[in-house]
N, C-alpha and C positions, 0 to 999 in steps of 0.2 A: 668437461666441465658439466658441473650438475647444474639444470635451472628447475627455479622451483615452476609452479603450474601456473602461474600468471607470464612469470619473463617468458616460457615456452608457446606459450601463445600469443604473446605477441611477436614473439621472432618471428611464427610461423606466419603470422598474416602479414608481417613488412614481406618474407618470402613470398607469398603469392601477391602481392599489391607489387612486387618488383617483375616478379613472372609476368603478369597480365601487361605492366606496363611496355617493355620490353618486348614482349609479343604483339602489343599496337603498334607499335614504334616501328620497329624493323619489321615483323612478319608482313603487317599490309601491307609496308608499303612495299615490302620485297613481292610480294604478293599480285599487287598492283601495275608495279612497273617491270615483273613476267622478270624478276632473277628468283629462279625457286631455289633453287642453292642458299640463297641467303634463305630464305621462308621456310627451308626445311631446320636450317642451324639454329634459327629461331626459336621452332618448336622442338628443338632440342633442347636448348636451354629452358624453355620454357617448362619442359614435363621435369627435368633435372630440380630448377626450383619448386615446383611444385611436389616431387619427390622428399626434397627437404624438409617442406613445410609438414608433411605425412609422419617424415622420420621426427621430427622436432616432438611434434602431439605426442607416439606414440612412445617416446623416454619420459615420459612424465612421472 
């Protein structure tokens, strides 16, 4: 799928928003409740979504 510059920026911003929201909801909550496995998994999802955002912007 070929995206134009504005579509890529919008999709990258959306991926970043989702990454931060899931990390805040799951990562922080898991850390507070000392559920470190969930916190690590949440961190991995955060980095995956950020990587996706970067790949979308590089593909412009």
